[in-house]
C-alpha positions in Angstrom: 0.0 0.0 0.0 2.8 2.4 0.9 4.5 1.7 -2.5 1.3 2.6 -4.3 1.0 5.9 -2.4 4.6 6.8 -3.2 4.1 6.0 -6.9 1.1 8.3 -6.9 3.1 11.1 -5.3 6.0 10.7 -7.7 3.8 10.6 -10.8 1.4 13.4 -9.8 1.6 16.4 -12.1 3.5 14.7 -14.9 0.7 15.8 -17.3 1.8 19.4 -16.6 5.2 18.8 -18.1 6.3 18.9 -21.8 9.6 18.2 -23.4 11.6 20.1 -26.1 13.9 18.1 -28.4 16.5 20.0 -30.4 17.0 18.2 -33.7 20.2 20.0 -34.6 22.1 19.1 -31.5 20.1 16.1 -30.4 19.2 17.0 -26.8 16.0 16.9 -24.9 14.9 19.2 -22.0 11.7 19.0 -20.1 9.8 21.9 -18.5 6.6 22.6 -16.6 4.0 24.0 -19.1 2.1 25.9 -16.5 5.3 27.9 -15.5 7.5 28.2 -18.6 6.3 29.4 -22.0 8.3 28.3 -25.0 9.7 31.1 -27.1 10.4 30.6 -30.8 13.4 28.4 -31.6 16.5 30.3 -32.5 16.9 31.1 -36.2 20.0 28.9 -36.4 18.1 26.1 -34.7 20.7 25.8 -31.9 18.1 26.0 -29.1 15.1 27.7 -27.4 14.3 29.9 -24.5 11.4 29.4 -22.1 10.0 32.4 -20.1 8.0 32.7 -16.9 5.8 35.5 -15.9 8.0 36.4 -12.9 11.2 36.8 -15.0 12.6 33.3 -14.7 14.1 32.0 -17.9 15.4 28.7 -19.2 17.8 28.6 -22.2 18.4 25.2 -23.7 20.9 25.2 -26.5 23.9 23.6 -28.2 27.1 25.1 -29.4 30.6 24.3 -30.5 33.1 24.5 -27.6 35.6 27.3 -27.8 39.4 26.8 -28.1 39.7 25.8 -24.4 37.2 22.9 -24.8 34.3 21.8 -22.7 35.9 22.7 -19.3 36.9 26.1 -20.7 33.2 26.7 -21.4 32.4 25.8 -17.8 34.9 28.4 -16.6 33.2 31.0 -18.9 29.8 30.2 -17.3 31.4 30.8 -13.9 33.0 34.0 -15.0 29.7 35.3 -16.3 28.1 34.8 -12.9 31.0 36.6 -11.1 30.9 39.4 -13.7 27.2 40.0 -12.9 28.3 40.5 -9.3 27.5 37.0 -8.2 29.3 34.2 -6.4 29.5 30.5 -7.3 27.6 28.4 -4.7 28.2 24.9 -6.2 30.3 23.3 -8.9 30.9 19.8 -9.9 32.1 18.2 -13.1 33.3 15.1 -14.8 34.8 14.4 -18.2 31.5 14.9 -20.1 29.3 16.9 -17.7 29.3 19.9 -15.5 27.0 21.7 -13.1 27.3 25.2 -11.8 25.1 27.1 -9.4 25.5 30.7 -8.4 23.6 33.7 -7.2 23.7 37.5 -7.2 21.7 39.7 -4.8 18.5 39.2 -6.9 19.0 36.1 -9.1 19.9 32.4 -8.9 21.7 30.6 -11.7 21.7 26.9 -12.4 23.7 25.6 -15.4 24.1 22.0 -16.5 26.3 21.3 -19.5 27.0 18.1 -21.3 29.9 17.4 -23.7 29.7 15.4 -26.9 32.8 15.6 -29.1 33.4 19.3 -29.7 29.8 20.2 -28.8 28.5 21.7 -25.6 24.8 21.1 -24.7 23.5 23.6 -22.2 20.6 23.9 -19.8 20.8 27.4 -18.2 18.0 28.3 -15.8 17.9 31.8 -14.1 15.2 32.8 -11.6 14.5 35.4 -8.9 16.0 34.6 -5.5 12.6 35.5 -4.0 11.1 32.5 -5.9 13.7 29.9 -4.8 11.0 27.9 -3.0 9.0 27.6 -6.2 11.9 26.9 -8.6 14.4 24.7 -6.6 12.2 21.6 -7.0 11.5 22.5 -10.6 15.2 22.8 -11.4 15.9 19.5 -9.7 13.3 17.7 -11.9 14.4 19.5 -15.1 18.0 18.7 -14.5 17.2 15.0 -14.3 15.5 14.9 -17.7 18.1 17.0 -19.6 19.9 14.5 -21.8 21.9 14.1 -25.0 20.6 12.1 -27.9 21.7 11.8 -31.5 22.1 15.1 -33.4 19.9 15.4 -36.5 22.5 17.1 -38.7 
């Protein structure tokens, strides 16, 4: 009985989520439909932004890594947060993945990046610090479903 109750809790609300698959770079990101509204895909098909009414924004995109490679890209993400007056609150990485969290006085940043060859697949979510209680569990769920697939071209 307890197992059925836990299953109901875990699967509750899954109808409120959608996924975005980028054909060019072959990644998938999920998002809560009631919170984030998809914006038009970028003209070069590298990704898409999703906006919330309170100013939160998810950017999911792919790119070619710069001359310093994947880990150089992670350092650039960190530098951008610091340049905005923020501090890095969490960082972890492996050979083909990286996660960075940071915050400024008003904004929280969560970046997850995956490496595939010379490509970087990025999930960058920014939201108001005042809405952390709302967005922290959303970020956790979205982070788990961000994954690389096969690029379309």
